C-alpha positions in Angstrom: 0.3 -0.1 0.2 2.7 2.8 0.6 3.7 2.4 -2.8 0.9 3.7 -4.4 1.7 7.3 -4.1 4.8 6.8 -6.3 3.0 4.1 -8.1 1.0 6.6 -9.1 3.1 9.4 -10.4 4.9 7.1 -12.5 1.1 6.9 -14.2 -1.0 10.2 -13.8 -1.0 14.0 -14.8 2.2 13.0 -16.7 3.4 12.6 -20.0 3.8 8.7 -21.3 4.3 7.3 -24.9 2.4 3.8 -24.5 -0.6 2.7 -26.4 -3.1 3.4 -24.9 -5.1 0.1 -25.4 -2.2 -1.1 -22.6 -2.6 1.8 -21.3 -5.8 0.6 -19.6 -4.9 -3.1 -19.1 -1.9 -1.3 -16.5 -4.5 0.7 -14.5 -6.9 -2.2 -14.5 -3.8 -5.4 -14.1 -3.9 -4.8 -9.8 -6.8 -4.0 -9.2 -8.3 -6.8 -7.3 -4.8 -8.0 -6.2 -4.1 -5.1 -3.6 -8.1 -4.8 -2.9 -8.3 -1.2 -4.8 -11.2 -1.6 -7.0 -13.3 -1.2 -3.3 -12.9 2.3 -3.2 -16.0 3.7 -5.4 -17.5 0.4 -6.2 -21.3 2.0 -4.8 -20.8 4.3 -7.7 -19.7 2.2 -10.0 -16.5 3.8 -10.6 -13.5 1.9 -10.3 -10.1 3.6 -9.3 -6.4 1.5 -10.5 -3.1 3.2 -9.0 -0.7 0.6 -10.7 2.9 1.2 -11.5 7.2 -0.3 -11.3 8.8 -0.3 -8.7 12.5 -1.5 -8.5 15.1 -3.9 -6.6 19.1 -3.3 -5.5 20.7 -2.8 -8.6 22.2 -6.4 -9.9 19.9 -8.2 -7.0 22.0 -10.5 -5.1 24.3 -11.2 -7.5 26.9 -13.4 -6.8 28.0 -13.8 -10.5 29.5 -10.0 -10.1 33.1 -12.0 -8.4 32.8 -13.8 -12.1 35.5 -12.3 -14.1 33.4 -12.9 -17.4 30.1 -12.0 -16.0 27.7 -10.7 -18.3 24.1 -9.6 -17.6 23.6 -9.9 -20.9 23.7 -12.8 -24.1 25.5 -13.2 -26.5 25.0 -15.5 -29.3 27.8 -15.6 -31.9 29.7 -12.5 -30.7 26.4 -11.2 -30.9 25.2 -9.3 -27.8 21.3 -9.9 -27.4 19.3 -6.8 -24.7 16.0 -7.8 -24.1 13.3 -5.0 -23.9 10.3 -6.6 -22.6 6.9 -4.9 -21.2 6.6 -1.6 -20.1 9.2 0.5 -20.0 10.0 3.3 -17.0 12.5 5.2 -16.5 15.2 3.6 -13.5 13.8 0.1 -12.4 16.9 -1.0 -10.6 17.8 -4.3 -12.2 19.7 -5.0 -15.2 16.7 -7.1 -17.1 12.9 -7.3 -17.1 11.7 -8.0 -14.2 8.0 -7.4 -13.8 7.1 -6.9 -16.8 9.0 -3.7 -17.2 11.9 -2.9 -18.5 13.9 0.0 -17.5 15.9 2.7 -19.4 18.6 2.5 -16.9 19.2 -1.3 -17.3 19.4 -1.2 -20.9 22.4 1.8 -21.1 23.9 0.0 -18.8 23.4 -3.3 -21.1 24.4 -0.5 -23.9 27.3 1.1 -22.3 29.0 -2.5 -22.0 27.8 -4.3 -24.8 29.9 -1.2 -27.1 33.0 -1.9 -24.8 32.8 -5.8 -25.0 36.1 -7.1 -27.3 33.8 -10.6 -27.8 30.8 -8.9 -29.3 30.9 -7.9 -32.7 27.1 -6.6 -32.7 23.9 -5.6 -30.8 20.4 -6.8 -31.1 17.6 -5.3 -29.2 14.8 -7.9 -28.5 12.1 -5.7 -28.4 8.8 -6.3 -27.9 7.1 -4.1 -26.0 4.1 -1.3 -25.8 6.1 1.4 -24.5 6.3 3.5 -21.5 7.8 6.7 -19.5 8.5 9.7 -21.8 11.0 10.6 -18.6 14.3 9.0 -19.9 13.4 7.3 -22.9 14.4 10.1 -25.2 18.5 10.5 -24.5 18.9 7.4 -24.1 17.1 7.1 -28.7 20.1 9.0 -28.5 23.0 6.8 -26.9 21.8 4.4 -29.7 21.5 6.6 -32.7 25.4 7.2 -31.2 26.9 3.4 -30.8 25.4 2.3 -33.7 28.1 3.7 -36.1 30.4 1.9 -33.6 28.4 -2.0 -34.3 26.1 -2.7 -35.5 23.0 -2.6 -33.8 19.8 -3.9 -34.8 16.1 -4.6 -33.5 14.4 -7.9 -33.8 11.0 -7.4 -32.7 9.5 -10.5 -31.1 6.3 -9.5 -31.3 5.5 -5.9 -31.8 6.9 -1.9 -30.8 4.9 0.4 -29.9 5.6 4.3 -29.1 8.3 4.7 -26.9 9.6 1.0 -27.4 9.5 2.6 -31.0 11.6 4.7 -30.3 14.7 2.7 -29.3 13.4 0.1 -31.9 14.2 3.2 -34.4 17.7 4.1 -33.2 18.9 1.2 -33.8 20.5 0.6 -37.7 17.8 -2.1 -38.9 14.5 -3.2 -37.3 13.1 -5.6 -38.4 9.3 -7.0 -37.2 7.4 -9.8 -38.0 4.4 -10.8 -39.8 2.4 -10.0 -36.9 4.2 -7.5 -34.9 3.5 -3.7 -35.4 5.5 -0.9 -34.6 3.8 3.1 -34.4 2.4 4.8 -32.1 5.0 7.4 -32.4 3.0 10.2 -30.5 2.5 10.8 -26.4 -0.2 10.8 -23.8 -1.3 12.0 -20.4 -4.6 10.8 -18.4 -6.0 13.1 -16.2 -7.6 11.7 -13.5 -10.7 14.0 -11.8 -11.4 12.2 -8.7 -13.7 14.9 -7.3 -17.1 14.0 -8.2 -16.3 10.2 -6.9 -14.9 12.1 -3.7 -18.3 14.3 -3.4 -20.4 11.6 -3.5 -18.5 8.8 -0.8 -18.4 12.5 1.1 -15.2 13.5 1.5 -14.2 16.8 1.3 -11.2 17.9 -0.3 -9.7 21.3 0.5 -6.1 22.2 -1.5 -4.6 25.2 0.1 -1.2 26.6 -2.0 0.7 29.3 -2.6 0.8 29.9 -6.1 -2.5 29.7 -8.8 -1.0 27.4 -10.2 0.5 25.0 -8.3 -3.2 22.9 -7.5 -3.1 22.2 -11.7 -3.5 18.6 -12.3 -4.7 18.2 -9.3 -6.9 14.4 -8.3 -9.7 16.6 -6.6 -10.8 18.6 -8.0 -11.6 18.9 -12.1 -8.7 20.3 -14.7 -8.6 23.7 -16.3 -9.3 24.9 -18.8 -5.9 26.6 -18.6 -4.3 24.3 -17.2 -5.5 22.0 -19.9 -3.8 24.6 -22.3 -1.1 24.0 -20.3 -1.0 19.9 -20.8 -1.9 20.0 -24.0 1.6 22.3 -24.9 4.0 20.0 -23.4 2.2 16.9 -24.4 2.3 18.8 -28.0 6.3 19.6 -27.2 7.0 15.9 -26.6 5.2 14.9 -29.6 7.2 16.9 -31.6 10.3 15.6 -30.0 9.7 12.2 -31.1 8.4 13.2 -34.9 11.7 14.4 -35.3 13.4 11.8 -33.5 12.3 9.3 -35.8 12.2 11.2 -38.7 16.1 11.4 -38.2 16.3 7.7 -37.2 14.9 6.5 -40.5 15.9 9.3 -42.7 11.9 10.0 -43.6 10.8 12.8 -43.5 9.3 14.5 -40.3 6.1 15.3 -41.4 5.3 11.7 -42.8 6.0 11.0 -39.5 3.1 13.3 -37.7 0.6 12.7 -40.3 0.8 8.9 -39.6 -1.0 10.6 -36.0 0.1 8.3 -33.6 -0.8 4.9 -35.7 0.3 1.4 -35.0 1.4 -0.6 -38.3 1.1 -4.8 -38.6 3.8 -6.2 -40.2 4.4 -5.4 -43.6 3.1 -2.9 -43.9 5.7 -1.1 -41.2 7.7 -1.3 -44.3 5.6 0.4 -46.2 5.5 2.8 -44.4 9.1 3.1 -43.2 9.0 2.6 -40.1 10.9 -1.4 -39.7 14.1 -2.1 -42.7 11.4 -5.8 -43.4 9.2 -8.8 -42.6 11.0 -12.2 -41.2 10.1 -14.6 -38.2 13.2 -13.0 -35.0 15.7 -16.0 -35.6 15.9 -15.5 -39.2 16.4 -11.4 -38.7 19.0 -13.5 -36.3 20.2 -15.8 -38.8 20.1 -12.5 -41.3 22.4 -10.4 -39.2 25.3 -13.3 -38.8 25.4 -13.6 -42.4 26.0 -9.8 -42.4 29.0 -10.4 -40.0 30.6 -12.7 -41.9 
């Protein structure tokens, strides 16, 4: 229970780059487990707070003593960095954990693989609906820079949407399976307004604040027009950054990327729009990389 305020700040009232359908699933997934659906059942409303936590970096790991330890798998000289589930800025884990992957872990793996003499190339093994904006684009820039030193391929085991696509697009090649998807180049911010539910429950919240904008976005009152305009401007700025980043990574015009209107593209449709390079099964894509490496 003590984690709820922290989890709420990771999900609500902050811009996230995630497929909308996944956002709804994430909000609902832990409801029954923690019993929080009972908050406003009488009114028919269901309030769910969900998000991510962290364990200690390289949680209790004895292999730290081994000189040959790598947090990523190396196959035939190719480092495989898994990027799965919901993406968060700081997870404190080098590998996916509890359905999440941290940008901090991806960056650490990338840095180690780039300095690993046994690694000839890097594969980003991606299957994710996206996640937090915070930390995403700095990581994307690091991957984009790395691909000029070692081959970096994004091999999608299924889909790369939103923030996950931003990461995947930074690789020198993006390979998607027939049933996988790419795209969702957009940003979304979910504001929750509990004020009516609180009133129905007989709870009155008084916000005492210094500064006219200090309480903007509070879930205890409706969102004002001026606050909505400010949040929309922030989301638009982040959205344009996303468009420009994909445009650079994929050598597409910003107009073409923007005109997708954050749509998603299945398999070959992603290749046609320019978001992917080829349609292949993951094992076939890996074999293609090995052939290219000779």
